[in-house]
N, C-alpha and C positions, 0 to 999 in steps of 0.2 A: 795221642796228645794233640790238642788243637793249637792253631797259630795264636800267638800273643802279639798284638800290634804294638809298635813303639809308642812311647809317650808323646813324641812330637806329632804323630798322626792323630792321637786322641785329643790334642790340645784344645781345639775349639770345634769339634765335630757337631756339637749341638747348637752352635751359634747360627740360628736360622732367622734372618731378618736384619733390619737396619742396626748399625753398630754404634749410633750416636753415643748413647750411654745406657747400659742395662744393669739394673740393680734389683736384688731381692734379698739382700743381707741386711741384718739389723744394725742400728746405730742410735746413739742418743739423739733425741730431737734437738734441732737448732732453730733459732729464730729465722723467719723468712727474711729474704734480702731487704725488704722495705723497712724492716725494723733494726737493721744493722747499720753501724756507722759507715758512711761512704769513705772510700780511700781514693787517693789521687789516681786518675787514669794513667796507665803506663805511657811514658813518653818515648822511650826507645828501647831497643833490644840490648840485652846484656851480652857480655863476652861468652858466657855459657850458652845463651840462646843461640848465638851465631855458630858455636861449635856443634850444637845439637843439630841445627839445620844442615850443616855440611855432612854430618854423619848419616842423617836420614837420606840425604841425596845420594850417598854412596851405597847404602845398604839395600834400599828397596829395589833398585833395578837388578841388583845381584841376586836377591833371594825370591823376588816375586815370581809366581808361577808363569806369568806371561812373558818374562824376560824382556819386557818393554823398557825402553830408555826413558829417562826423565828428559823429555823433549818438548817441542812447541805444542804438540797435541795435548800432552799432560798439562802443560802450562795453561792452555785455553780452558780446559776442564776445571783446573784448580781455581782459576779466577771466578768462574761461574758458581762453583760450590761455595767459595768464600763469601761471595755476595749473597747467595741464597741462605747461607747460614744466619746472616743478620737481617736480611730484608726479603724474605721469600715471596711476600705478597705485593712487593713493589710499592710500599706505602711511605717510605722515608727518603730514599735517594731521588734526586732529579735525574732526568735523562742526561743532562750535561755532566753530572758526576760520573755516570757510567761511561760516557764517551771519553772522559779524561782517563779513567782507570784503564779502559780498553786499549789505550795507546801502549800499555805495557803488557798486553795480553800474551805476547810471545817472549817475554823476558823473565817470567817467574822462574822457569827452569834454571836459567843461568844465574839468577840472583840467589836462589836457594843453594845452589852448588857453591857459591862464593860466600855463603853465610849472610847475605844481605836480606834483611827482613823489613826494609823501610816501607815497601808497598803495603805490608800488612798493617802498619801503624798509620799510614796515610789514609787508607780506606776506613779503618776503625775510627780514627779521630773525626773524619768527615761524617761518618755514620752517627757518632754520638752528638755531633753538632746538629745534624738533621733531626735526631730524636728530640732534642731539647726544643727545637723549633716546632716540630709537629705536636709535641705534648702541650706546649704553650697555646697553640691554636686549638687543640682539643679541649683544653680546660676552658678556654674562652667560648667555644661553641656550646659547651655543656650549660652555659648560662643563658643561651638563646632558646627560642621556641622552635618546635619541629612540626611540620605538616604531615601527619600520618595518613592523610587522605590523598596525597599527591601520587600520581602514577609514575613511579620511577623505580630503579633497580640498583643492585650492587653487584659488581663482578666478584665471583668467588673462585674463579679458576685462575691460578697463578700464571699459566701460560697465555691466557687471554689478556690479563691485566698488562698495562703499560706504565712505565715511570712517568711521573708528572713532569711537564715541560717548564712550568713556572709556579710561583706561589699560589696563584688563583686556582690552578688545577689541583694542586696538593690540598688546598683548603676544601675544595668541593669533594675530593675523595674522602677526606676525613669527616665531612658533614654526613655523608652517606654511611660511613663506617659506624659513626655514633648512633645514627638512626637505626641501623640494623641491630646494634648492641642493645639499644633501649627496647626495641620490639622483642628481641630474644629474652630479655629479663622480664618484660611484661607478660610473656607467655609462661613464665615461671612465677607469676604473681609478685614480681618485684617491680615497682614503678614509682613515678614521681620523684621526690627528693631522695628517697632511699636508693633508687636506681642510679641517679646522677652522682650521689656520693660514692657509691660502689665503683663507678667508672672513673671518678676522680682519683680514688685510691689506686685503682688498677693501672691507670696511665702514669701516675706519679711513681709507682713502684717500678714500672718498666723503665722509666728514665733513670732511676737510681740503680737499677740492675747493672747497667753498663759503667756507672761511676765506680763500682766495686770490682771491675775487671782487673786482674793482676797480669803481670808478664806471663806467668804460667798459663793463664786462661787464654790469652791472645796467641801464645806460641802453639798451644794445643789446637786451637781453632784453625790457625793458618796451615800448620804442617799436616793436620788431618785432612784439610782441603786438598793438599798436594797428594797425600797417600791414597785418599779415597778416589782420586782421579784415575788410579790404577784399577781399583775395584772397591765396592762399598764396604767390604769387611777389613780393609787395610787401614789402620788408624794409628795415631800417635797419642800416647798417654803422657802428659806432663809429669814432672816430679811429684807435684802434690796429688794428682790423680792416682799415680802409681802407689804412693803411700796409702791412700784411701782404699785402693783395690787390695793391697796386701793385708791391710788390717781386716777388711771385710771377709776375705777368703779364709782367714783364721777363725772366723766365728761360725757357730752353727746356724744353719739356715732357719731363720725365723721371719716374722712379719706376715704380710698377706700372701706372699708367694706369687708375685707378678713381676715380669720384666717390663719396664717402661721406656718410652723414648719421647723426645720432644719433636713436635712437628708444627710449624707455623705458629709458635707461641703456645701451643696446647700440649698437655701431658696425655699421651696416647698409650693404651695397653698394647703391648707387643706380643706377649706370651703369658699364659697362665701355667705356673709350675705344677706339675702333677703332685698330688699329695699335700699341697699347701692349703692355707685358709681360704683363699679365693676359689680354689678348685672345689673344695668341699661345699662352699657357699653356693656355687653354680651360677651366680648371676653375672659377675664380671666376665667380659669376653674380649678377645683380641679385637682391636679397632674401636673399642669404647674410649671415650674422652672423659678424663677426670677434671672437673672444674673447681671443686672445692674440697677441703679436708677439715674434719672436726675431730677432736680428741675426746675419748670416752663417750658416755651416753648423752651428755648434755653440753659439751664444750662447744664454743661458737664455731660455725662453719667459716673457714678462711678461704677467700677467693684466691685461686692459684693460677688463673690465666695470666700468661706472660711471666710467670715466676720461673727462675732457673730450675732445671730439672733436679740438680743435686739437692736444692732446698726442698723441693717437693718430696723427693724420696726420703729425706730425713724426717719429714712430717708423717709420712705414711708408715714407715717401718718402725719397729719397736719390739719390746719384749713379749714373749708368748703369754697369752692370757689377758692382755690389755685390749681395749676396744678402739677402733678407728672408724670414723664415718666418712664415707666418700660420696660427694655429689657427682653423679655420672650421667653423661649424655650417651645413650646407647647408640653405638655406631657413629657418634659424633653429632647426632641430630636429635631434634625433639626436645621434650621437657626434661628437666633435671630430675633424676631419681636418686634417693638417698639410700645407700647400702651400708648397713652396720655390720662390720666384720670383726670378729675376735681373732687377733693375731695368734699365730701358732707356729710351732716348728713343723717343717715339712716332714711328714711321716712316710718312711719307706713302705709301710704296709699299704698306704693309700695309693702309692705310685707303682706298686708291684703288680705283676700279672695276676689276673683272677679269671676263673673259668666257671661256666654254667652250662648244664645240659638242657636243651630245649626240645620238648616234644611238640613239634610245630605242625599245625594242620595246614596243608597246602590248599590252594583254591579249589582243587578237584576233590577234596575231602580226605586224601591220603595223609598219613602222619609220618614225618621224618624226625629221627633223633639226631640232632645237630649239636655239636659242641662249640660253644662260643667263648673265645678268649679275648679279654680286654687287656691290651698292653699299652699303658700310657708312655713308657720310655724303655730304652735299652740300658739297664742299670747293672752295676757290679760293685760289690764291696771291695774297693781297690786295696784298702788297708789289710783286710783279712786275706785277700788273695796274695799280697806281697809277703804276708807272714806264713804262707803255705798252710793255712787252716783248711781242713777238709770240708768244713761245713759253711764256707762263705756263701753269701747270698748273691744270686745273679738272676737275670731275666731268663737265661737259658735253662738254668736248673729248675726254676719255678715252672716254666712252660713245659719242660720235660715231665715233671710230676703231674701237671694238669693233663697232658696228653696220655700218660699211662693210665690215669684214672678214667679218661674218656674211653680208652680202648677196653678197659675192663668192664665198662657198662654198655658197650655195644653201640657207640655213636657211629653214624654212617658218613658224616662229613664234618669238617672243622672250618670255622670262620675265625680269623684273627683280625681284630679291630685295631688299626693303626691310625685312625682318623684324627686322634688328638695327640699323636706321638711325634714330638719335635726332635727326636734323635737320642743321642747318648753315646755309649761305648761302641766303637767300631768292632772291637773284639767280640762283643756280644752279638752284633748284627751277623758276623761270620759264624759264630758258634750256633746261633739260633737257626740260621739257614740250614746248618748241618743236620738239624732234627728232621728235615723234610727231603734232603737229597742224600745220595749215597756218599759221594765225596767229589771234590773238584773246586775250581776257582769260584770265588764269590764276588770279589772286587779287585780292581787294578788301580794302582796309585802312580801318578806321574809327577815328578818334581820339576823345578825350573830349568834343570839341565836336560830335560827330556828323558830322563831315566825312568823306567817303568818297573814297578815291583808288583808281583801277583800275590794275593792273600787267599789261601785255600782253606776249605773245610777238609781236614785230614782224617777225620774219623769215618771208618767204614760202617755203612748201615744207616738206617733211618729209624726214627721213633714213630713217625706217622707217614704212611705211604698212600693213604686214601685221598679222597677229594678235598681240596684246599681252596678257600676263598679268602683273599686279603682285602679288607676294607680300608681305603685311603681317602685323603682329602687334600685340600690345598695347604693344610697345616702339617701334613705328614712330611718330615724333613730329614735330611742327612742320613743317619743310620736306618731310618724307616725306608728311605728310598733305596738304600743298598740292598735291604732284605727283599722289598717288593720287586726291585729290578732283577735280582738273581732268580726269584721264583718265576718271573715272567720269561727270562732268557732261557731257563731250563724247561719251559712249557710244563712247569710243575703244578701250576694252579692258575686261577683267574683273579684279576684285579678289578674291584668294583668301587665306584665312588665318583669323586670330582674328575673332570677330564684329565687332570694331571696332578702330581704331587707338587710340593713347594719349589723344587728346583735348585736346592743348594748343594752343589757338587764339589765344594772346596773345603780345605782345612786350613786353619790359621795357627801360628805359633807366636808366643810373646818373647821378644828379645829385649833383655835388660841392657840399655845403652851404656850404663856405667860399667858393666862387666865387659862389654865390647871394647870400651876405651882402655880400661885399666886391668883387664883379666880378672880382677876381683871387684866387688861392688864397693869401692872406696867412696864414691860420690853418686848421689841420685841424679841421673840425667833423664829419668823417665824411661819409657819403653815403646818399642815399635811392635804393633801387632800386624803381621804380614801374612798374606795368603801365599803359601809356599807349595801347596800340593793340590791336585785335582783328582777326583774319583771317576772311575769308569766301570761299567758293568761287564760281566763276562763276555758279552758279544762285542765290546769295545765302545759302546755308546756312553757318552757322559750324561750324568744326571743334572748337570749344570743348566739352569734356566728352564729347559724343557721338562725336567722331572721324569717321572715314570707315568706313562699314559695308561688310563684305565681301559680294560677290555669292555666293560659295560659301564656307561655313564648314567648317573642318577641326578635329577635336578636338585640344586642346593643354592642357598645364598652365598655360601663360602666361595664357590667357584667364581663369583662375580666381584669378590673383594680384592682390592689392590694390595695383597699381603704376600705375594710370592716373590721369589728372587728376581724374576724378570721385571717386576715393578720397580726395582731399585735403580737409581741412576748409575750408569757405567758398570752394571753387572757384567761379568765376563761372559763371552759367547760360549755356546756349547760347541764341542768338536768330537772327534772320535779317534780311536787308535785301533790297532789290530785286535781282533777278538781272540780269546783264549779257547783252547779245545776243551769241551765239556760234554757231558751227557745231555741228551734231549729226551725228555719224557713225553710220551704220546698221550698227555692228559688234557690238551686243549685243542681238539680237532676243530678245524675252521668251520665245518658245517654245523657242529654242535654250538660253537660260539655264536654263529649267526642266529641259530634257533633261540638261544638264550636271550640275545638282544631283542629279538622280535617279541618274544613272550613278555619280557620285562616292559618294553615300550607299550604294549597293549594294556597291561595292568596299570601302568602309571597314568595313561590317558583316561582310564575309566575310574580311577580313584579320586574321590572328591577332595581329600586332603592334599594329594599331589597337585591337583588342578588349582587349588587355592594357593599352594606354595608357589606355583609357576606364576600366578597373578602377582604375588608379593615380590617375586624375583623381578618381574617386568617393571613394577613400580620402583623397586630399589635401583635398578639400572637407569631408569629414566631420571631419578633424582641425583644419582651419582654423576651422570653426564651433564647435568645442568651447569652452564657457564655463569648464569646470573640468578639472583633471588629477588623477588618483588619486594619493594619497601612500602607499598600501599597496604595499610593494616589488614583489610579484609582478605586480600590475596595472600599476604604473608601468613595469616592465621589459618586460612584454608589449607595452604601447603603444609603447615605444621600439624594440623589435625590429621592429615593423611599419614604423615610420618608417625604421629603418636598412635594412631589406630594400628599401624603395622607393628610398632614396637610392643603394643599391648598384646597382640596376638602371639608374638614371639615369646613374650614374658610368660603367658599362660602355658605355652609348650614347655618352657624351661622349668616352671614350677612343678610340672609332672615328673621331673627327673630328680633323682637323688644320687649322691655320690656312693651310696651303699649298693646301688644296682650295678651288677656286672653287665647285664643286658637291659637296655631301656626299651620298653615295649612301645615304640613309636611307629607310625606308618612307614617312615623311611627304613628303620631297621627291619620291620616285617618284610619289606620288599627285598632287602639284602638276603634274608633267610629264605624267601621264596626262590630267589636266584640260586642260592645254594642247593635247595631241594631239587630244582630242575637240573642242576649240574650233576648231582648224585644220580638222578634217574637216567640222564643222558649217557653218562660214563658206563652205567650198568647195561643199558641197551646196547651200547657199542662194545660191550664185553671188555672194557678197559680197566674196570675194577670189579672185585668180587663182593657180594653181599656178605655181611658178617653172619 
């Protein structure tokens, strides 16, 4: 009988990435904020708001994994996060505003403990005042002429940007912002009066957005700034957000199957849900920016830049079988591409494990029979398991069946692809590891009191004892990292892919505040999502931030993307605990691993497609690290042409892939199989495995 992990541990295992807001559930479409009547800006906190603040102040230090106090350090971080939430690119506040707010930098902790939310309202009201001022200037500037031949630039790096010191500096910043926006639209064949009208609507909508802010919205923004100062996954859900969350969780997963977040006024794709419509379509990817949305085959494309994320989500999601069109900037750069996606329910079959046997010809001409398993998530039919049904679906059961088929057909080695696996059930990560090890610890879990619990594979024996390669990437998170880390600690197989996995080594739980106050949910006070546990591998290393390091690294664009846990503000640091006693398999000899690396490096250096990939990686890094963008038209368009050429090459690669393929025959995957073939041969040579 294998270990079953508690619901608390499973609560948010798959939450890999920023927590701002993630939605992939259906809802009826609502009008965008610009078309809704404005309501009065909240003037002051209510008695309930103050009570909620006090409750959050008492709960989060008690339950958070760090055991940190709500103190001056958290107070400083909270102020920075709250300011960044409204003005991340420093376009609205004056430096004098920031200096004024900073005088209370060390008082937020004491104020929240006392239920004093006055600073939240002071900052917000000043912000809405500055927005009105800047939008008025922007609308006036849109009536003026712009010199696109002038050699000047715009700062695009938030850390490099500075707050304006006076109205003249603010106006100059906005003149350049508008010039950039006009060039950006011109590159997408929108210019002249049409482009200026679009920007007028965009800026006006942005100003109206904050006129519709409610007390709930402001309370959520402020208290989430406080909780996220502990770590980026600890957040506060207001009563209205909790209501929406509960409704959405009761609905079947429909829509396009993508988790979204808001960043600097843009809607950014955070994760593609395996088996969903976007996953099947194959074009939409993490880090893409959605700039417009259209309904059906011919509905008008609505500009969504600076639109509240909840409104954007309501436009994108909808009933299965309906069509939505997305205007997408690949990776947030280049021309806008229109993707037409038919909404659909997420199909378990498409997110389930699938296997294929490859008769792979090695560079020396020999042929290896290798079993390839594509595993997009660690899944389990929880309801069927609770009902004790003997035929419930799970990733472990499906992989077991695939492995048994592989063995009957004489495969020599197995590759498990976790490169798109964002996590899932921890129970499944433990059980699936048990298919490859005899028995023993798979993961250790520590709580805020420092208590450690060990979760073991209890089943004696293995299903596959031969050569094993685990393919990972920066998108392999949570449960994927538990599995890969255990395989590595046991020396059971080799890890191939990006330098390290995602690095999310924590778990969150949702606390209903109404239940905390009244023992029963008599009143909706919202909820606190708090990071209460951390994961550790059998040897005691945490997967937090550092993830699981690859034994053999292959070049990729994903390894250069800022999408890992360590890229988030105030992500918890990694640490370690005592290791647990476990078996060590002699299946990763150091001399063989060195040989495998050297062979792979030589093949990569002589492969034209890898050489071209490394060229594109170099260009990507160069553009990502740019602090400024030229506003002289020729220089702007030349830079954009480079971006578009790179995106076109990537698009051609993607078009060669289909969701029906278990193994995609790309130069990257062929090298993974070459490594597996070398690994099989090396283990046989050292008499560590037997030929079938």
